C-alpha positions as CSV (number, residue, x, y, z in Angstrom):
1,M,94.8,124.2,111.9
2,K,95.7,121.0,109.9
3,R,97.8,121.4,106.8
4,I,97.1,120.2,103.3
5,L,99.9,120.3,100.7
6,I,99.1,121.8,97.3
7,V,102.0,120.9,95.0
8,H,102.5,122.0,91.4
9,G,105.1,120.4,89.1
10,P,107.1,121.7,86.1
11,N,105.9,124.6,83.9
12,L,102.8,125.3,86.1
13,N,104.5,128.6,87.1
14,L,103.6,129.8,83.5
15,L,99.8,129.4,84.1
16,G,97.9,132.2,82.4
17,E,100.6,132.4,79.7
18,R,101.1,128.8,78.7
19,E,98.4,127.5,76.3
20,P,95.5,129.3,78.0
21,E,93.1,127.4,75.7
22,V,94.3,124.2,77.4
23,Y,95.1,125.3,80.9
24,G,93.0,128.5,81.4
25,K,93.8,132.1,82.0
26,L,94.3,131.8,85.9
27,T,97.8,132.5,87.0
28,L,99.5,130.3,89.5
29,A,99.4,133.0,92.2
30,E,95.6,133.4,91.5
31,L,95.1,129.6,91.7
32,D,97.0,129.3,94.9
33,Q,95.1,132.2,96.4
34,E,91.7,130.6,95.5
35,L,92.7,127.2,96.8
36,S,94.0,128.7,100.1
37,A,90.6,130.4,100.6
38,F,88.8,127.2,99.8
39,A,90.9,125.3,102.2
40,A,90.3,127.9,104.9
41,Q,86.6,127.5,104.4
42,C,87.2,123.8,105.0
43,H,89.0,124.7,108.3
44,M,92.3,123.7,106.8
45,E,95.6,125.4,106.0
46,A,96.9,125.1,102.4
47,L,100.6,125.2,101.9
48,C,101.3,125.8,98.2
49,F,104.6,124.9,96.4
50,Q,105.7,124.9,92.9
51,S,108.9,123.9,91.3
52,N,110.3,122.9,87.8
53,H,112.8,120.6,89.5
54,E,112.0,117.0,90.4
55,G,114.5,116.9,93.3
56,A,113.0,120.1,94.8
57,L,109.5,118.6,94.8
58,I,110.8,115.5,96.5
59,D,112.7,117.5,99.2
60,F,109.6,119.6,99.9
61,L,107.5,116.4,100.4
62,H,110.1,114.9,102.7
63,A,110.4,118.2,104.7
64,Q,106.6,118.5,105.1
65,R,105.8,114.8,105.7
66,K,105.2,115.2,109.5
67,L,103.8,118.7,109.4
68,A,100.9,118.0,106.9
69,V,97.9,115.6,106.9
70,A,97.3,115.3,103.2
71,L,98.6,116.1,99.6
72,V,97.0,117.3,96.4
73,I,99.5,117.2,93.6
74,N,99.7,118.2,90.0
75,P,102.9,116.6,88.9
76,G,102.8,118.1,85.4
77,A,104.9,116.2,82.9
78,L,106.5,114.3,85.8
79,T,103.2,112.4,85.9
80,H,104.2,110.3,83.0
81,Y,107.7,109.1,83.9
82,S,108.9,110.1,87.4
83,Y,109.2,107.0,89.5
84,A,111.3,109.0,92.0
85,L,108.4,111.4,92.6
86,R,106.1,108.3,92.8
87,D,108.2,106.8,95.4
88,A,108.4,110.0,97.4
89,I,104.6,110.2,97.5
90,A,104.4,106.6,98.6
91,A,107.1,107.1,101.2
92,V,105.7,110.2,102.9
93,Q,102.5,108.2,103.6
94,L,100.1,111.1,103.2
95,P,96.6,110.5,101.6
96,A,97.2,112.0,98.2
97,V,95.2,112.9,95.2
98,E,96.7,113.4,91.6
99,V,95.1,116.3,89.8
100,H,95.3,118.0,86.4
101,L,93.7,121.2,85.0
102,S,93.2,119.6,81.5
103,N,91.8,116.3,80.5
104,I,94.9,114.3,80.2
105,H,92.9,111.4,78.7
106,A,91.8,113.4,75.8
107,R,95.3,114.7,74.8
108,E,98.4,113.1,73.4
109,E,98.8,109.4,74.1
110,F,101.8,109.8,76.3
111,R,99.9,112.1,78.7
112,R,97.3,109.3,79.4
113,V,100.0,107.3,81.3
114,S,100.5,108.1,85.0
115,V,103.1,106.4,87.1
116,I,101.8,108.5,90.0
117,R,98.2,107.2,90.1
118,D,98.7,104.0,92.0
119,V,100.0,105.7,95.1
120,C,97.1,108.2,95.1
121,L,93.5,107.8,96.3
122,E,92.2,109.1,93.1
123,Q,93.1,111.0,89.8
124,I,91.0,114.0,88.9
125,S,91.5,115.8,85.5
126,G,89.9,118.1,83.1
127,L,88.0,120.3,85.5
128,G,90.4,123.3,85.8
129,I,90.6,124.7,89.3
130,V,87.7,122.3,90.3
131,S,90.1,119.4,89.9
132,Y,92.2,120.8,92.8
133,K,89.0,121.6,94.9
134,R,87.7,118.1,94.4
135,G,91.1,116.7,95.3
136,I,90.8,118.6,98.5
137,E,87.4,117.1,99.1
138,V,88.7,113.6,98.5
139,V,91.4,113.8,101.1
140,L,89.1,115.6,103.5
141,G,86.7,112.7,103.2
142,R,89.4,110.2,104.0
143,L,90.6,112.4,107.1
144,V,86.9,112.9,108.4
145,C,86.2,109.1,108.0
146,E,89.4,108.3,110.1
147,E,88.6,110.9,112.7
148,L,85.1,109.7,113.2
149,Q,86.3,106.0,113.5
150,R,88.9,106.9,116.1
151,F,86.2,108.8,118.2
152,L,83.7,106.0,117.9
153,Q,86.3,103.4,119.0
154,Q,86.2,105.3,122.5
155,R,82.6,104.0,122.8
156,P,81.1,107.4,123.3
157,A,77.4,107.9,124.4
158,L,74.9,107.8,121.5
159,E,74.4,111.6,121.6
160,E,78.0,112.3,121.5
161,G,78.8,109.9,118.6
162,Y,76.1,111.4,116.4
163,R,77.1,115.0,117.3
164,Q,80.7,114.3,116.4
165,C,79.6,113.0,113.1
166,V,77.6,116.1,112.3
167,Q,80.2,118.5,113.6
168,L,82.9,117.0,111.3
169,L,80.7,117.2,108.2
170,K,79.6,120.8,108.8
171,Q,83.0,121.9,109.7
172,H,85.0,120.6,106.8
173,F,82.6,120.7,103.9
174,P,81.3,124.4,103.4
175,K,78.9,123.2,100.6
176,Y,77.0,121.2,103.3
177,D,74.7,124.0,104.4
178,W,72.6,121.6,106.5
179,A,74.0,118.4,108.0
180,G,71.9,116.2,110.3
181,I,71.0,112.8,111.5
182,Y,67.5,111.3,111.5
183,L,66.9,108.2,113.7
184,V,64.3,105.5,113.2
185,E,61.5,105.6,115.8
186,G,58.8,103.1,115.1
187,S,57.4,104.0,111.6
188,E,59.0,107.5,111.6
189,L,62.3,109.3,111.2
190,V,63.1,111.8,113.9
191,V,65.7,114.4,113.6
192,H,68.3,113.9,116.3
193,N,71.3,116.1,115.6
194,Y,71.8,118.8,113.1
195,L,73.7,121.9,112.3
196,G,72.1,124.5,110.0
197,A,68.8,126.3,109.9
198,P,65.9,124.9,111.9
199,T,63.9,122.3,110.0
200,P,60.1,122.2,110.1
201,H,60.3,118.3,109.4
202,T,61.4,117.0,112.7
203,R,59.3,113.8,112.2
204,I,59.1,112.2,108.8
205,P,57.0,109.0,108.1
206,I,59.3,106.3,106.6
207,G,58.5,106.2,102.9
208,Q,57.6,109.9,102.5
209,G,60.0,112.6,101.2
210,I,63.5,111.9,100.0
211,C,64.5,111.1,103.6
212,G,61.8,108.6,104.1
213,A,62.4,107.1,100.7
214,A,66.1,106.5,101.4
215,V,65.3,104.5,104.5
216,A,62.4,102.6,102.9
217,E,64.6,101.6,99.9
218,A,67.7,101.1,102.1
219,Q,69.8,103.0,99.6
220,T,71.7,106.3,99.2
221,L,69.7,109.0,97.3
222,I,71.3,111.9,95.5
223,V,69.0,114.6,94.3
224,P,70.8,117.2,92.1
225,D,67.9,119.5,91.9
226,V,65.3,119.2,94.7
227,N,62.8,121.4,92.9
228,A,62.7,118.9,90.2
229,D,62.0,115.9,92.5
230,P,58.3,115.5,93.5
231,R,59.3,113.6,96.6
232,Y,61.1,116.6,98.2
233,L,59.6,118.0,101.4
234,A,60.3,121.7,101.2
235,C,62.1,123.0,104.3
236,S,64.1,125.9,102.9
237,L,63.9,128.0,99.8
238,E,67.6,128.1,99.7
239,T,68.1,124.3,99.4
240,K,69.0,123.2,95.9
241,S,70.3,119.7,96.3
242,E,70.4,116.9,98.8
243,I,72.0,113.6,99.6
244,V,70.6,111.1,102.1
245,V,72.6,108.1,103.3
246,P,71.0,105.2,105.3
247,I,72.7,104.0,108.6
248,Q,72.1,100.3,108.5
249,G,73.7,97.6,110.5
250,K,71.9,94.7,112.1
251,Q,68.9,96.9,111.8
252,M,68.1,100.3,110.1
253,Y,69.1,102.9,112.6
254,G,68.5,106.1,110.6
255,E,70.3,108.2,108.1
256,I,72.7,111.0,107.3
257,D,71.0,113.9,105.6
258,I,72.8,116.7,103.8
259,D,71.3,119.8,102.1
260,S,73.3,122.2,100.0
261,H,72.3,125.7,98.7
262,T,74.2,124.8,95.5
263,R,72.5,122.8,92.7
264,D,74.2,119.5,91.8
265,A,76.6,119.9,94.7
266,F,77.3,116.2,95.3
267,W,79.5,113.8,93.3
268,E,80.8,110.2,93.8
269,N,83.2,111.2,96.5
270,D,80.4,112.6,98.6
271,Q,78.5,109.3,98.4
272,R,81.6,107.2,98.9
273,F,82.9,108.8,102.1
274,L,79.4,109.5,103.5
275,E,78.5,105.8,103.1
276,Q,81.8,104.9,104.9
277,M,80.7,107.2,107.8
278,A,77.4,105.6,107.8
279,Q,78.9,102.1,108.0
280,S,81.1,103.3,110.9
281,L,78.0,104.6,112.7
282,A,76.2,101.3,112.1
283,K,79.0,99.2,113.3
284,W,79.2,101.3,116.5
285,R,75.5,101.0,117.0
286,D,75.7,97.2,116.6
287,E,78.4,96.9,119.2
288,V,76.7,99.3,121.6
289,S,73.5,97.2,121.3
290,D,75.3,93.8,121.9
């Protein structure tokens, strides 16, 4: 199982005691336990580490640099001045996300400065433990995109390429309760590969439903609450939200369709990396067609 490093900086060992109105009541042990469980649901191993010492954090990153595939780090106060930690993050060359429990941009002015941000994929703050979980999702999105690209470079058969895409999404994103690909056949979308409950909508006219609208409009559609969208073609009472991403290269090939049993499950990271995956699929289809 691939390893993600979850690193906490100075004073985070006092979570639950230190300013609970700012940082919450969750202890560090409870935080690590929940993050480890979340990572396991994503088929990843979380290795959690905390230190109040800059050098210990740097030594940990150096020691783990070839044993892990990604980093989610809350540098604490080191965020604002530790160029040594910044250089260590850059040196280990792991996809990294900077996270904070509190909204650092709504606090003292000095907290709004990060010397870490520019060596990370993203900075996420103000969401409590969700900041960490979103950080995990960001690095997973990067890793999944890279794995799909490597697979498609081998020029697999069409069935195998689409199957790999769906398997990667379903395996690493537990909130993706249904993941599938619809392909364009004439004036219809036909379900090609999927993981999840069987769908009654195996053929959808282009322009109908959310799936058909995404292809007709050639744009990603995110529906936070499917029951509030009149376009939704009901396929499961459990489905609460949906994202549909067209696969368009030299022509419109189809779409990636994701359903979640959680309302408002998708945020900008989902759109960003799913569009990257769709672009990889489109480029692969263009090359196969040439």
